[in-house]
N, C-alpha and C positions, 0 to 999 in steps of 0.2 A: 582376340582372347579366344581359345577353345575351350568351352565350359564341360566339364564331364559332367553330365546332368546324371548319369547314371549313378556316381560316386556323389553327389548331392542329395540324394536321396537316404542314404546314409546318416546325414544330419537329423532326420525326421523319425525318431524311434515308435510314433504311431504307425508309420507305414509299412515297419516291419513285422505284420502280423497278419493270421487267417482270418477272414469272414466267411462264416458257411463252408468251413473246411477249404476256403480258396485263398490266394493270396489277394490281399487288399488291394483294390485300384481304387484310388480316392479321386472322383470327379466330380466333385461337390463344391469348387474353391471359389464360383462365384457368390456361396453362401457364407462361409468362411474357410481361412485357411489354416495348412497345420502349421505347426510353431516349431523352428529346428533347435536344436541343443544349445547354440549361443543363447537364444532370446529366453529358454527357459533357465540356463544359469545365470544370467542377467537380473533376472527377478530375483531369484533365489539368493544370490548375493547382496541384494539390496536388503532383503529381510533379515539376513543372517548378519550382516555386519554395519548397516547403515538407515536403520527402520528409525524415522523419526518426521516430525512434520516440516514442513519447509517455509522460508521465507523469515520466519519471526525470531527463532531461535538462534542463541549464540554457541550452544555448546556444540562440541566437536560433531555428533552423531547430526544434529540438524544442518550445519554448516556442509556437511558432507553430502546429504540430502538433497539439499539446496543446490547445490553444484550438480549433481548427477541429474536433477530434473530440469533445470534449466540450461544443462547440456544436451538434454533431450531436445529442448525447444531449439537452442540451435542448429541441429542435427537436421530437425525438420523445415527450417527455414534455407538452409544449404540446399536439402533435399530437392525443394519445388522453385528453388532460386527468387524466395520472398526477398524483399528488399531489407527488412529490418526483422527482427524477432517480435518487436511491436506488434507486426501484424499478424503472429500468429499465436492462435488463441487454443488452449486445449478444452475439449468438450469430452462428450459420452460418447460421440460416433457421429456418422453423419446426420441422422435423425435429429439430434440435438443441435448440430449446427444449424441447420433447414428452418427448425424450429424457432430458435433464437433470430434468423434473420426475419422470417415472416412474423413476426412480435415486433422487435425492434427496428429494423430498416423500414418494416412495413407502418408502423407508426410514424417515422420519419418523413415519409416519401410518398405514400398510398394516401389519395383523399378519394370522395364518394365521387364515381362516374369515371374513375380511372381503369386503367387496362393492367392485368397482371397475364402474362403469355406463359404456357409451358407446354408441353408435348404430349401426343397419344403414349409413347414410349416410355412414360416415367415410372420410378419407382412410388408407391404410395406416400413415403417419405418428402417426396417432392411435387406431390400432388395435395396433400390433406391440409399441411400448412397453410398453403395458398389458397384453398377453398377456405379454410376458417377466416385468412385475413380479407377475403373478397366480402364475406358475410358480415365481418364485422365493421368495414370501411364504406360498405354499400359499393363496391369494385366490381369492374367486368373481369371474368376468368374465361382465357380464352385458347383454345388446343390447336397448334400445328399439326396439321394432317401428314401421313406418311405416304411414301411412294408404294409401289406395289413390292421392290424388295425389303422394304422396312426402314428405309430412310428418311432422314428430314425431307418433307416437300418444299425446296427452296422458294418457289411460287406462292406456295399459301403462307410459308413465314414471311414474306415480304407485305404479304394481305395483312396479317394478323397483327405485326407488330406496326404500329402507327404512333404518331406524334403523341397519342395519349397514352402509350404504355409506359409504366414506369419501372416495371420490374419483369426480367424474362428470367425464367429458371429452367435450365434445360441438364439432361445427364452428358457427360463426357462420352460416356461408353455403357450402352444400354445393357442392363443385366439379362434381358431376355434374348434380343435380337442380334446383339453383339456388334452391333453397329457403334461405328468411331464418328462422333460428330465433329465438323470443321469449327472449333471453337473460336478461333481468331477472328474468321472470316465473319462468325455469328456475332463476335463483338463491336467489330467494327461497325456492322450493320445497326445494331442495338444502340451503339452511343452515338451514331448520326441521326438517330431518332429522338437522343437525350435520354434515353434509358439505361437501366444498371442491369447489369449480365449476372447471374449468380449460377454456377457451376457445381453440380453433383459429380464430383468425381472418385466415388467408390468402387468404380470397376475400372477406374484407368489408372490413378497412382501406382497400385501394385505392377502393374503389367506394363507399362513404358516410360519414356522420360515424361515428366512435367514440369513445365517452366511456366510460372505464372506470370511473370512479366512478359513473356513472348505471348502469351494467350491473352494479355490484356481483361483477363475477366475482374469483374470488380470484387467478388467474392468465390472462394473454391473451398468444397467441403470433403472431406474424406475420413475413413475409418482405419482404426489401427489392424483390426482383428482380419481383415481381409487383405493385409499384407505382412501377416505371420508374427504382428503382434499380440499381447493379448485384448481380451474382450473388454470393453468398457473404457478406452481410450479413443478418441478423434481429436480432428483437426479442422478449424475454420480459419482459412488466409481469408483477411479482408485487407483492402485497401485505407490505409491510415486515414484520409480526408473523410472518408466515411464512418469508421470507425470510431474517430474523435467525437462526430455528431452523435452517435447512436448511445442510446441508453443501457444499462443492465437489463436483463430480464430476469435474474435472481440476485437476492440479495442476502448479507451476512459477514461471516469473518472474509478474511483476505483481501476482500475486494475494497475495504473502506481505507479511506486516509483519517476522517476525523468524522465522529458521532457526537452529534450534541442532541438536547433532549427531543427538538422539534424538525431537525434535519440533518442531513450527512452529507458526506462528498466523498468522491470515488478515488481511487488510485490511479495513476497513470496505466496506459496500454502496456501489454496486455491483460492485467492482474483484474482491471475493474471490472471484466467480465467472469473472472473464475472465481465467484463465491464458493465459500466453504472449503475444507481439505480436497486438494484434488487428487485423482487417481496417480499417486507418485510411483508405484510399480508399473503400473500401465505404460507410463510417459518413457520410463528407463527401458522398459521391454520393448517399446516403441523405437527408441532410439537404437539399441541392439536390433532389432528388424532391419533398420535402415542402412546400418554398418552393414549388416549381410547382404541384403541386395546391392549396395555399393560395389560392395567387393565381387559379385557377380557381373554386375553392370545391367541397368537399366535397358540398353538399346539392345544388349546380347539376350535377355529375357521377353523382349517384343519380338526379336527374330526367332527365337526357339517356339514360342508358340506360334507364331505365324507358318513355320516351318511344320507343326504338329496338322496344323488346320489344314495346310496343301497336301501333306501326307493322306489327311482323313478325308476330307472333302469327298474326293472321286470315289473312295470306298463306301462312303455312305449314298452317294448319288446312285450307286448299283443296285442298292436295295428296294426292290419293289413295293411300293405303299409306303415309304419313309418320306415324309414333308418335313424339309428344314425350314425354318422361320429366319428371315434374315438375308442379307446379302452371300451369295456362292463364293464370290470373289475374294482371295485372301486379305488383299490390301484393305478392304473395306470392312475387318471385323476382325476382332479378337478370339481369343479361345473359348467363347462361350457359343454353344452349340443348342438351341432348344428344336426337338423335333417331336413328331408325333408318327404311330403305326397305325394305319388306316385298320380299323375295328378293334383295336386294343387301348383300353383306357390308360391314360400316363401313369395312374398310382399302380397297376398291373405291371405296367413296362417297368416303373421303378422297384417293385417288389421281386420281380423275378430276376431283375440284374444283380440284385443283392445277392440273390443266392447262388450267381456265380461270381461273387466278390466284388462287384462293381459298383460303385456307389455313386447315382445321380441323383436329380431331385426331380420331384412331380408335383405339380400344382399350378397355381396362378404367378407364383414369385413374385408375391406384393406389386402385382400389374395387373389388377382387373380389369380396368379401363385398356389395357393394350389388350389382352384376352380379347374382350367385347369385340373390338376395333378388327381383330383377326377372326372373330367368328369361331372360338375355341373356347371350352370350358377349362381346359387346362392345357400344359405341355409337360413333356419330360425334358432334362436340362443336363447336359454334360459341359463340364466348365472345368479347362485345363490351367496348369501353373505351371512354374518352371521345374517341379520336382516329376513331373510327368514326362513320360517317353514314348517312345515309338511302339514300345511294346506295350504300355498301358493302351495306347491308341488301338494297336490289333487287337487286346482284350477286350475292349470296349466294342468293337466290330464285330467279335465272335460272340459276344455276349447278347449284342443285338438281335442277330441273324438267331441264336437258338432261342430268344424269346420270343420272336417272330413265329418261328417255327411251331414251338410250343403251343402258344394262343390260337393260332389259326387252323392248326393240324393235329396238336395234341401229341400224346405219347404215342410210338410206334409197338 
């Protein structure tokens, strides 16, 4: 299928605007993505025609809302190829999913002296919950080192993961380095040591085909807003054998079976984890986003982003004084490109590029341990998605060169 990416851009009204009198080029997709008309209309239609709480009502609107909500769960199941919808939990996002695991799974399997292993490329949401678990349980938190190109050091991974390792939690794709980690290979190694593998898929699911059965991760978390769905909706996939044993971390309505004065029992999966009124509109919007992505094709989206990176990387490598973090080979990375210009602070870079209409991010990207590891206070970051084009890549390079010229040589 040949996807008309220039035409796709018309589905995103927000992109049809000027910023600082320049046409907007949005390159902050690792932070959040824009929403197509189809997603916005699905959310609006829910509120206009079907707004009601789900599961318990028997009136028409309640049944309609429940059908759409659970229909979205089935779309997620199919999208990631989970064995059953009972293994698909709706959360507020990747952060919530990982916190649930650090509390519930952590309480279930981690004891004093056990090991938890993560890496230096993790987002804060895949660091802090495990820090707190280690403190709470008296466990040992270990970090896998990186290679010079920013990829996981496999020799160090084998050294860090031992028979005492209970949980390994790693990102599928780095939100700074763009590195794609070999999850299936890691899963096989972790399981061989008797541990469980948790995967932060926030930067992977929107950009490439993900099959949780093929990856064999025990848990896989991702966020809707990074894949063109509304904010406040996310997914935690988990293998039933572990979800059945885990206790909920939130309690209240919706997740109960029977409540007595001194004890209660929980609903079956997935609802035992979903306390309170869920983000119904968010789930419906996520379902609409999945429809949109599947219509384009996840393999096509991955190829498109790699083509953009292959087109862009030689142009960036020609810019003197520009440092690119992460691997340079297209096949080793996604469309996330972190960089710095010698002598120019990343925030100044982002501000100057915004004056050219190009939206990039600057800062530590919720990855301060990685910044320290790279010996950088911060980086600038451009991140591409399916609605970005070669023209956007050219404008990015042009703005980058203009920014460098301005800060290093000033105005003529």
